[in-house]
N, C-alpha and C positions, 0 to 999 in steps of 0.2 A: 494722664497719660506727663509729670513732670520729666526738666528736664535736671536736676542734678537732687531735689532734694532729700529724697533716698539713698541708701550704698544702690539698689539695686536698679534706681531709672542708672544712676554715674556710671552702671560700668554698660548700661545700655544705650547710653548718648554717648557712648563712650566707642563702644560696640558702632554705631549708625557714624561715627564720625560728625560727630553736631561740632558747626562751626562755632558756634555760642562760647563755648568750655572753653574757660582761656586757659594761658598754657602755664602761670602758677598754679592753676588744679591739678596742670595732667601731673608736675613738675610735686606736687607732693602728696599728688596722688603715688605714682613711680617710688619715694619713698615710706610713705607707708606703706605700699605690698614688699619693698628688700625686707620692713623693722626697720628705717633710719628716722632720727629727730626733725620735723621740719621746720624752721624760724620765716616767718616773715618779713617782709622789710620794706618792699613795694607797695605800689598802688590798689591794685589791680582788686580785685573784688576773688578771694581766689578761696578761701574756706567757707565753703556754701553747706548746705543741711549735709546730703548724702560723706560729704568730704569726715567732717567731723563722726557723722555716729560710725563711718569706719576706724576711725584711729582709736574713738574709746573700743569699740569692739578690737581690735589685731590691742589694746591699751601699749600704742606709740606716740609718743609726745610728742606733742603741733604747741604753735604760739608764736605770736606777734603779731603787728598791724597795723608796722608800716614801723620808721625807726623813730623816740621824740629824743629826738639831738639836741635843735636849738629852739622856737617858738614853743611850741609847745610842751614842751622840757620849765620854760619858763613859765610857762598859760598853771602850772599846774603847780608848781611854788609860791608862785603868788596869790593864785585868787584861796589860794589852800589856809595862807600867813590873812592876807585879806577875811577871810571867814570865819578860822580861829578868833581873830581882834575887837569882834562883833562888828569888824563894818563891811555896809551888803552890795556886794558889785553887783549891780542894778544893766551896765552898758559893754557891751568889750566887741574890741574890733582891729581885728588882725589881716597886713597884708603886706606878702611879701612877692619879690616878681624874682625869677630867676632863668638864666637863660642856657641853662647846660640839658641831655637828658630824661633828669628829676620833671624838669621844667617843663621843656613838649608834652609830657608825659599826662602832666598834671593838667595843662592843659585841656584833653579831653575831658567834657564835660560826662561819660560816667564815671571814669578818674580825680576830677574831680571834685566829684559828690560820694567815694568813700573817705577820702581825704579829708571833707568837711564831715564830714557826721565824726568820723575818730576825733577830731581837732574839736568837738562838741560834746562828748563824749567824756572829754578830761575837764570838764564845765561841770555835765549835769548830776557826775554821779559827787559832787562836794553840797551841789545846791540840795540833792536830798536826801542830802544828811545835818539836810538842818535844818525844823526845822521852824528852831530860834525867828529867823532871818525872813525866811522865805513859809508864804501857804504851797498848799499841795495846790501840785502844780505848776509855778511863780516857777518864771528861771527869767535872768535875767538876759538881754538882747545882745546879738551871740550872730558876732557875722566876720564869711571870713573870707579875701579875695585873695586874688592864687595868679599873678600875670607870667607870663613866657615870655624876655629881655634876649635873644636870641645877642648881645652882647658883652652881654656881664660874664657867660659866661656860667662859668662854676661859684663865679661871685654868690654867694643868698644873697638878699637887701629883706628884711625887717623892720616889718612899727605897728607901735604894739599902743590901745588906748586901752583906759579902765575908769570905766566912769564909779564907781562907789558913793551911795549916801551915810551921813557920816550928823551927825549929832544938833538933834534944831534943822531935821528939814534944810542941813548945806550938804554939799558935792565934793566931791574927791577929786580929781584925775589928776592918775600917772600913766607920763606917756612914756613907750622905750623907743629906743632902735637900734639894730646888730642886724654886722654885718661879721661876713664868717664863710669859709668853705665851703658848700656843702657836703666837699667828704670830707667830714668832721666825720658822721655813721663808721665811718671806716674801723676806727674801736669800740665806737659801738658793738658791729660787728660781731669781734675778737670778745668783748665781754662777752655777749649774749654764747655765745661757744660753749667757755666755759662754765659760763652758766647750764646753759642745759647741758651738758658730759655730767658734770655733778648732777645733775635732777638725774639720771639715770643712772645712777648708782646710787638713791639714797631709800635707802627703803626703812617704814613708820611703824609703825602697828596703835589702837589707841587699846585703853587700858581695857581690858576686856576681851579685847583681841584675840583671840588666838594661829594665826599669824602673820611674820612684819609683810605689807606689799606695800610697791612703788606708789609716788605721784598719781592723780590723776590726769588722766595724759594730755587733759586745754593747764600746759605748763601757767597758773594767773603769776607764779611770782616771777617768770619773761617785758611785766609788765611795768614793770619799774624803769625796764629802757623801752617800750612799745608804749605805742599810741593807748593800745587796749588788748584783753586777750588773746581776743579772735578778733 
């Protein structure tokens, strides 16, 4: 029997007080049962399959997979520009270090893996949708490094190197350095709350449909400010 792969297994695990269920999953579960939208801005593996099924069944809005505020936001903009310009990114290396609680959490292997996947998804989606520059199954080399350095506190340091193939086998390399307060995510949270509230109020129907209905419970509109819809 799975731990949280279905609604039934998730509730059974909850009844057994399984320690492997993350706290953020419990918070999300409580919100869904109370018909309250839930936005995930942290690095925990919150949206397990059973939780997603429950949200869809109860038509309760959920969304977000880590806030997209600095390095990842720039990555999504820059890679999109390069690919649309016919320039082929072949290597993307991202390095971060910070010293607050967020940095300490990211130093844990499971949490870092969640962040690594979400950062990589930003690039993968753009590459998959361009069959001219990339062969099927081809992807840029993409490396993400995150280090916990207590002394720098809330000051997040991010360094990125983008290497691309250009005309006649040449290479172009763009290097970026950014320093900012990690609390930059605070206004993003406010915008997400407003978008979420708006999403719960909108009703729509396609041509030929008889009744109006709400957005799908998995709020993909929120991925503009998060690294992935879920």
